[in-house]
N, C-alpha and C positions, 0 to 999 in steps of 0.2 A: 761911647762908641769906640771901636778900635780906630787907631790913627794910622794915617798913611805916612810913610816915610818918604820924604822928597828925595828923588834919585839924584846921584851926582850928574850934574849937567855938563855934557861934553859938547863944546862949540866947534864947529867946522867952518872953514871958509872955502869959497869956490876957488878952484885952482887957476881960474882965468884962462882956461884952454878948452879946446873943443873935445867931444868924445868920439871914440872909434873903437869898435869891437873888432879884434883880429881873431879871436878864437871861436870857431863855430860851435865848439862843444858847449859853451854856456851863453847861448844867444840872449842879447838885449839885457844881460844881467850885470856885466862889469862896467864900472865907471873908468873912464880912461882919459889920457892927456896926449895931445900931439906936441906938447913941450913948448918951451919958450920960443917966441918967434925968432927964427934964425935970420941972419943977414941975407939979402937977395943972392941967389946963386948957390946958397948953402943947403945941405941936406937936412932932413928932420929926423928926429928920434920919437918914437911913440911908445909910451908905457901904458899897459892895460892890466887891470886886475882880472884874474881868471876865476877866482874861487867865490867871489862876491862883489858887490859894488864897492867902489873905493870909499863911499861915504857910509858904508854898512859893515865894516870889518869888525870881527869880535875874536876874543881870545888871544890877541897878541900876534897872530901869524896871518899871512896872506900870500897866496900863489899869484905871482906877477909875470908879466911878459914885457921884454924890451925888443922892439923891432926897429931895424934901420933900413930905410928905403934905399940908401947908398951903402952897399955892403962893403965895409972897410974893417978897420981894427976892431977887436972885441971891445964893447963899450965898458966904461968904468961906472959902476953903480954904487950909490951910497944911500944910506938911511939916516937921516938927521945927522949927516956928516960922517957917519961910520961906514967904512968900506965893506960892502956886501957882495962885491963882484963874485967871490968864489962860490956863492949859493947858486949862481946862475949856470944853466947848461944849454948847449945849442938846442934850439927848438926844431920842429919839423919843417918850418918855412925857412927859406934862405934869409940870413941876416937876422934871425930871431933868437932870443934867449929866454929861457924860463927859469925861475927860481922861487923857492919857498923863502920868503923873507920872515924872519922871526924876531921876537923881542921888540915888537912895536910898543911904543909908549901909549898910555891911555890918552885919548884925544887926537889931536892933529899930529901927523908925521910927515916929513918930506922925504919922498923917494925921488932921487935924481939920477939921470943917466946921461953920460957924456961920452961921445964917440967922434972919431975922425973917419970920414969916408973915403973911398978910394979917389974920388975926383973933386968932391965939393967941400972938403974941409971940416971944420969942427961943428958939431951939433950938440944941443943940450936940451933936455926935457925934465920937467918937474911935475910929479903927481902928488897931490895932498891926499893921504890916506887916513881916515879917521877910524880909530880903534876903540871898541867898547868892551867892558868886562864880559867874560864867558857866561857869567850869570845873567847878563842882560841888566836892565832892559835896553833895547836900541830904538824901537819904534812904537812900543805898546803902552807907553806911559808908566807911571809908578807901579811897582809890583803890587798886586792885590794882596791884601792881608785880611784875615789870617791865612796862612799857608802851611799845610801839613806835610812834612818831609816823609817819604816812604821808601827810601833806599833799603832799609832793613826788611822790607816786604816785597822787594822787586826780585823775583827768582830768576836766576840765570839758567841758561840751557843744561848746565851740568847739575842743577838741583841745589846749588848754593844760592846765596843771596848777595846782592850788590855790597852791602855792608852787614857786619855781624851785629851791629847795634845801631839804634837811631842816631842820625847825625845831629850835631847841635848848632852848626853854623847857620847864619840866616839865609844863605843861598842854597841850602840843601845840597851842597857839593860833595861829591864822593870820588875817590880815585878811580880812574878807568880800570877795567878788567877785560882781559881777552880770554875767550873760551873757544873750544873747537868742537865741531860736530861731524859726523861722517854718516855716509849712507852705506849700510851692508848690502852685499850682493843679493838681489832678489827681494829687497825691502822697500818699503814706501815712506818710511818715517826716519828722520835723522836721529841719532843717538849720540851721546858724549863719546869723544875720541879719548881712548885711554893714553895715559902718559907712557913713554918708552917707545920701543919699536912699533911701527905702524902694524895694525892688525891684518892678517892675510886675507880677510873678507872684504876689504874696502872696494866698493863699486867704482867703475870708470863712468865717465860721462863725456859727451860730446856737445860742445857749446854751439850757438847760432853761428858763430864764426869759423867753425871747423876744428877747433882745438879739442883734443882728447885728453883729459886730466882726470886725476884721482878726485872722487866726489867727497871732498873735505871743505868744510865752511868754517871760515873764521868769524867769529861774532865779537865785536867790540861793544862794550856797554860803558857809559860814562854819563856825566851830567852836563847839560847845556841849557841855558836859559831857564834854570831851576827845574826843568824837566829831565827825564832820563832818556838819553839818546842810545840807540842801538843801530848798528850796521851789520850786514852780512854779505859775505862774498866768497866765491870759490877761492881757496888758498891752501896750497900744500906746504906745510912747514918744513918739510924735508928737501925741497927743491927751490921753492920761491925765495927770493931774497926779501929782506926786511921791507915792509910796505913803505913806499914813498910815491910822490907824483911822478917820479922818474923810473920806478921799478914797479909798475903794476903787476899784480898776480897774472900769471899766464892764462888762467881760466876766465878771467874777467872779459866779457865782450864788449866792455865800455858803454854799456847801457845801464841806466839807473831808474829804479822805481822807488818812489815815495809811498810809504805805506800808511794809510790813513786808518782811522778808527771807526767807531759807530756809537750811536746813542747818546743824545745830549742830556737828558735828565740826570742830575747828580754831578754835573761837571762844574764844580766850584770849589775853590779853596784847598785843592789837593795837588800833590806832585804826580801822583798816579802810580799804582803798584803794578800795572800791566800796560803794555802798548796795545795797539789795535790789532796785533798779530804776534805769532810766535815763530821763530825760525825752525822750530822742531815739528810744526804742524804739517800734516800732509795736505795736499792740494785741495783748495776749495775755491768756489767761484771768486770770492773777493779777498781771499787770503793770499796776498802776494809776497808774503815771507815764505811761500810755499817751496816744497821740495822740486817741483817741476821748474819753476822759473829760475831757482838758484842753479839747478842742473844745467839749465841752457845758458848759463853765464851771466845772467843778470845780477847786479848787485842791488841791495836794498838798504834803505835807511828810514828811520822813524824817530819820533820823540813821543814821550807819554803826553805831552801837551798838543800833539796833533790828534789825540784820542778824544772826542768830544764827552765821552764818559768821565774824563778827568778835567777837561777844560772846554766849556762851551763859549769860547771867545775866539773868533776866527782871527782877530788882530794879533793875539798872542800866539795862536796856532801858526800864523804866517811868519812871525818873528822866529819862532822855534824851528820851523821848517828851513827858513833862510839860514839860520846859524848852523843847523844840523847839516845841511847840504854843504855849506862852506867847509865844515870840518871834515866831512867825507872826502871832498875834493883835495884838501891839503894833506890827507892821508893817502889817497890812492891815485889822484890826478883827475883831470876834467873829463866827464863823460861825453860821449857823442851826443846823447840827449838824455832828459830826464822826464819820465811820465808819472803820473799819479793815477791811482785807482782806489775804489772803495764803494761800498754799499751803505745806503741810509746815511748815517752821519759822515761816513766816508765819501759819499757823493758830494755833499757840500764842502767837506773837507778838502776836496779836489778843486772844484769849480770856484769857490769863493777865494781861495788862495791864488789860483791861477789868474783870476780876474784882477785881484788887488795888487798882484806883484808880477807884471808882465815879464816873461822870461824865466821865471823860477821853474815852470814845468813847460814841456814842448808837446804835451797831449794829455788828455784825461780820458779814461774809460770809467763810467759810473753806472751803478745799479741802484735799485730801490730809491729813486732819485727824489731829493728835495732841493729847492734852489738855496735854502738857507733855514736856520731854525725859526726865524720869524714867520715863515710861510706856514709852519705848523702851529705856532703859538698864536698868530693872528686869527686864523680860521678857527682854532679851537676856542678862542675867547668869544667869537661870534657864536659858535655853537654852545658854549657855556650859558651865555645870555639867553639864547633861544630855549634851551632846556629848562632854565629857571623860569622864564615866562610861561612856558607851556605846562610845567609841573606845579609851580607855586602861585604865580600871579593870575593865570587864566586857564585852569586845568580842564574847563569844559568847552572853551570857545572854538576848538580846533579838532577836526578828526585826526587820527594817527596819520592817515595818508597825507594830509595837508601839512602837518607838521614836518614830516620827512621831506615833502617836496619843497618846503620853504628852506629846509636845511641843505638842499642840493645833493645830499648823499643818496646811495642806492637804498631802495626800500628792501630791507633784509632783516634776518634774525627772526627769532620766535615772536617778538612783539613789534616787528617792523621798524625798529629804530637803532639797531646795533651799530651800524657804521657811524651814524650821526653822534650817538651818545659816546662811542669810542673817540671820536674827534674832541668832543667837549671835554673828555677826560685829560686830554693832552694839555689843557690850559693850566694844569697844575705846575708846569714848568715855569710859569710866570707868577706863581702865588707864593709870597714869602711867609705866609702864616701857617706854622706847623699844626698838624693835626685837624685841619679843617674838614668838616663832615658836610657833603653835598647830597641831600636826599634825592635830588633830581638826577644825579649822575653816580650810578653804582660804581663801587671801587674807585672813586675819585681820591686822589692823594696830591697834596702840595708837593713842591719840589723836594726830592730826598736829598740828604746830605751823608757824605761818607762818615762812618763811625770814627775815621782817623782824625776828624775835626772835633775838638772839645765842644760838647753840648753847651757849656757855659758861655762859649763866645757867639752863640748863634741867636739870631732875632726871635723875639716873641713879643707881640704887642702888649702883653700884660706883665710878664716876668723879666723881660730884657728888651725894652724897646729901643736900645741903642746898639743891639747886637748886630752881627753880620748877616745880611739877608741873602738867603739862598734861592736866587731866581735868575731868569734869563737877563733881566735888565741890570741888576747889580753886579753880575759877573762881567758886564761890559761897561762899567761906570766910567772908565777913562775915556770912552768914546761918547756915550750919551751925555756925560756930565752929571752933576749932582745938584739936588734942590738944596740951596743954602739954608733953608729953614729946618729940614729934616736930616741932611747929610746922606739921603738915599738917592739911588740913580733916578734920573728923569726917565719918563716912559713915552713910548711911541704909539701905543694903541689908541685909536681914535675911530669912533663910529658916528660922529656928528654928521647928520645929513644922510646916513646910510638908510635906504628904503627897503628894509627886510621884506621879502615876500613880493617885490615888484614883479617879477615874471609870473608869479602865480595870479597876481591881480590882473595883469594884462591877458593872461590866458584864459582868465574866468574860473580859475581853481579855487580862488577865495573871493569873498565879496569885498566891497569898498569898505564897509564897517569893520570887518575882519582885519583888513590892511591897516586902517587907522588905529584900531585897538592895539594891534601888535606894536606899531612903531610909536604909539603913546606910551606903552607900558614896558617895552623891552629894556630901556635904561642903559647902563653902562657900568664899567668897573673903575674903582678909585685907585689910588696909589698903593693900596694894601691889597688889591684884587678883591675888595668887598664889592657886593652889588650897590649900585647907585641909581636913584631915580633919574638922575641926569645922564645924558650921554657922556661917554669918555672923550677927553680932549688931550690929544698927544702934544708934547712939547715940540714946537717947530724947529728949535735948534737941535734937539736930540734926533728929529726925523731927517734933518738935513745931513747930519753926521753919520747916520745910518747908511745913507747912500754913498757919501764920500769915502767912508771906510770900507765898504763892501759888506758890512753886516747885513745889509739888504742887497742881495746879489742883483746886479743889473746887467751883466754881460757886456758893458761898455768899455771894459779894459782889456786885460790880456786874452780873455776868452774869444775875442773877435778874430784872433790870429793863430789859433792852434786847433789840430783835430780834436773833436769831442764825439765819443760814442757812448750813447745812452742806451742800456739794455734793461729789460724789466726787472730781472732779479726778484726779490720779494714783492708781491703785490697782492692786495686783497681788497677789493672795493666793497666787500662785506664788512670788514673790520680790519684791525691791525694798523691802521692809520698810514699804511703805505699805499696811498691811493694813486691812481694813474694820473689824476689831474695835476699832481705836483711835477711830473715829468714835463707835461705840457706847459706848465707855468715857467719853468727853467727855459724851455725852448722859446716861448713867446717873448721872454725878456731879452734873450739874445737877438731875436729878430727885431724887436722894437728899437734896440740900441744901434743895430747895424744895417737895418733895411732888409735883412733877411737872416735866416739860420742856416745858411748852406754850409757852414763849418761843422755842422752837427749831422750825425746819423743816428736814427732812433730804430732799435729792433724791440719789439713787444712779443709777449707770449713765452713760449717754451724754448727760450734761446739757449743753444749750446754754447757754453762759455768759450770753449777752446776756438770755435769759429769766430766768435766775436773778438777775442784776444788777437788771433792772427790777422784778422782784417784790420784791426786798429793799429797794430804794430807795422804792417805793410803801409799803412796811410802815413804814419809818422816817419817811417824810414824814407819815403818818397818825398815828403815835405822837407825834411831836414837836408836831403841830397840836392834839393832844387836851390841852386846858387844864382838864379837869375836875379835881375834887379826889380822884379814884380813886387807890388805890396804883399805883405805876409798873408792877408785875408785871401787874396787872389790865388797864392800858391796853394794854400790849403784846399781850396775849392777845386782847382784844376788838377791836383795831384792825387785825387781820391782813387783808389784801386777800384776795379769794376765791381767787386763785391761790396763796396761801401755805399749802399743804397738803402733808403728807408724800406722797411718791411715788417712783417711779424711771422713768427714761427708757430704753425698750427700744431706741429709736433717737432722734435729735434731734427727731423729729417726733412720736413716740408717747409719750405720759405715761400711766402707770399710777398713779392716786391711791389710796394705801392706807398705813396706818401702817407705818413701817419697823421691823422687829424683827431682832434679832441671831440668827444661826444659819444652818446650812448644810442643815437639813431643809426640804425644799421645801413648806412649809405655806401660803406665800403666793406670789403671782405674782412679786413682786419677788426673793424668796429663791430661786425657781426659775431666775430669770434672773441674779442675782447673789448667790450663796450666800457667807456669811461664816464664817470659821474662827476659831478660838480661840488660846490661848496656855497655856504650862505651868501658870501659877498658877490659870487658870480650871479646867483639868483637875484641879487639887489642891483645888478647892472654893471658890475665891473668886468674887465677882461679876465681871461684865464691866467694872465700874467700875474695877477694878484700882487702887484707892486706899488699900488696907490696907497700909501700909508695914511694919508690925510688928504681927503678929496677937496677940490675946489667946489664951491657952492654956487648954486643958481636959485632964484625964487621958484617956489613950487607953483606949477601951473596945471590946471586940471586938463588943459589941451594936450598935455604931454603923455596921457594915459589913454589906454584902449578901452577903459571902463568909463561908465558915465556917472558923474558926481552930482548930486542934489545941491542946492545952495547951501544947505546945513553942512553937508559933507565937505563941500569946498571950504567953507569957513573953518572947519575943524582941521582940514589939510594944513592950512596955513598956520594954525595954532600949534599943531604937532611939530611942523618943520618951520618954526619961526625964523630960524636962521638961514633956512634954505635947504635944498636937497642936493645930493652929490651930482656933480656933472663929470662923469667918467670919460667924457670925450676929451678932457683936458688933462694935462699932466697934474700931478698932486702938488699940494703945497710943500714947498722946500724940496721937491724931487728934482735931483741933479745927477750928473755922472759921477762915476767913481774917481777919486783921486790916485793915479797909479803911485805905488811905493809911498803911500801916505805915512805920515808919522803923528804919533800922539805924545811924542816926547821920549827921551831927550834929544833925539836926532833933529836938527833945525831945518833939514832939507825937506820940502813938502809938508811942513808942519801944518796940520789942520786944526788941532785943538790941543790945549794943555790944561787938563783938569785942575792943575795946582794954581792956575791964574784965575782972576775974575771970580773968586769964590766958587770956582768950578762950574760956572755957568755963563754962557755967552750966546 
């Protein structure tokens, strides 16, 4: 098996001071210090990091602020005893100074500010700043191996590549490159800016803050956290000063968009040759590197590891986003706010990160929504088991209509099963066995791997049993932990006690014998995703860490206090696995965690994206402008603009305002227009949240069913469910809240799990 390289461990100590955020531009994100305790009657000095948390700094630089309550002499500021006062400039608030502190040591650094106030004498503050390598890791655990560098394949906007040849360093690091694009008058697509005098046909644009500037975009591309970072911003090289936090481009409206990607299958062992978007692409619904948004003054940033096609691990994605945003701020300054947006993989790329790292984003607009990749994989695994049972184990025991009803999906397609079988096909992302053939599931394929990864390094149960496994679990091994006997990731899929077809039994759609036959024969999946006669048993430690890390989205972290707008985007309850129930799953999890989902607005149907974006941004603007002392959740709810209400769009010009509810029963106008269908575990008694990874069990009792059991059937019921049946009225086994700003190493703050300890399992 390929080996893991233990990362350099960087230890940090608590500064022994309380935290205070002075900059509203990066809310709840910076770690701060009120300084050493001053003698009674003396003033205090406060040091705040503005570009990231003080315990999560990377790359040797940090944007910091020193503020004095008693405005007196300019403070003297040192870093590890070295005077850095000259790096600080007067801030916007009286008595504040902001500076880009460079040349941090790896590990702990002491940032000290000393000042004499006008009336209260000498004050001193110390902030411990912990710095990590620009290549990481910071919180995601040991770098996953193997890892294919792709800088030579990453095309820049001018048609060149980030490097001319493959890089050979272990961190896939490459020098930064800056390229320029511009918009021609009357055009809709950006093109490379030629060297020399500016072309005469450069278009002008007016930003949301009323600035009119030339439509020229500066694109910076570099490597951060082993991924490829890219930012884009309006910048006129003929008039704008060199970028710095103190000289931002005139065209920037001080709003920042995090660009997410799409598509989890294949997201393992690669740096990524593309991001989730391109700065040269014309406007699309979920393409926020678009011409329109850049022209309005928004800046954008992304990293190839925020694109699930490259990296299906939200802990790594969050780390890459955190480090990339830090670099952007240290280049251009702190934004007024940061929002994230995306479709499909970009939807969970937005809400998983926002939940796990409160303050990283100040709002999210999502389409084609999934709560997380596990929601796809878990339901797909149930669907795969049902497909195998109905096609191979018991091909004559159920009608096609009964099979589809038990699956929960819409009765559709020429054979009446298309949506359900399409769902089953998605279980390939948890299947490490290459080339598996599934007769019951046409076009089934196990998890694909980029050709950039040498085939000789990959797992095959026969020819290479110690190779790297390409699947959703092994891509997240630092969180799930590893089986000490096999060295492969522990798995969370569990169907012990699940009563498949429970709703159909209770409705009379299937008989008691059919129900018992199904649950006796459906079986489970083993650690190689092979069929097993026994039900699957998920590892309870891995399940607990799935919740703590946010791999299983819960809505109990940062998503409780920022605006969320969920719009339909791509959906098709006939096929395509972008089913509507996953939108409602995300909403229900937020409601379960917070008592309500009032921080979310859902628009279904033929949603006009521009209307959704404008409504969302108005909501974010109002929330950020609310300086009251009310809890953040309350601000988000009360600051909704009038247009931010639930509803559906019958067509792009006709909006129906009504609370969106899950279901195919046409009890509402929107459900008559856009009915939503279910999934196997919902039909087995779970809620639409689908967040109970391993259910608590209770004894099977015939009195709990609406069907009548004979004594023989009652005896068989207890034999089939010897361990008990799922009690979905209770929280799941190991189900817990997210740990905000969790670490899986090397950062010691909020350390949840270290895969290098305890044989990788605890």
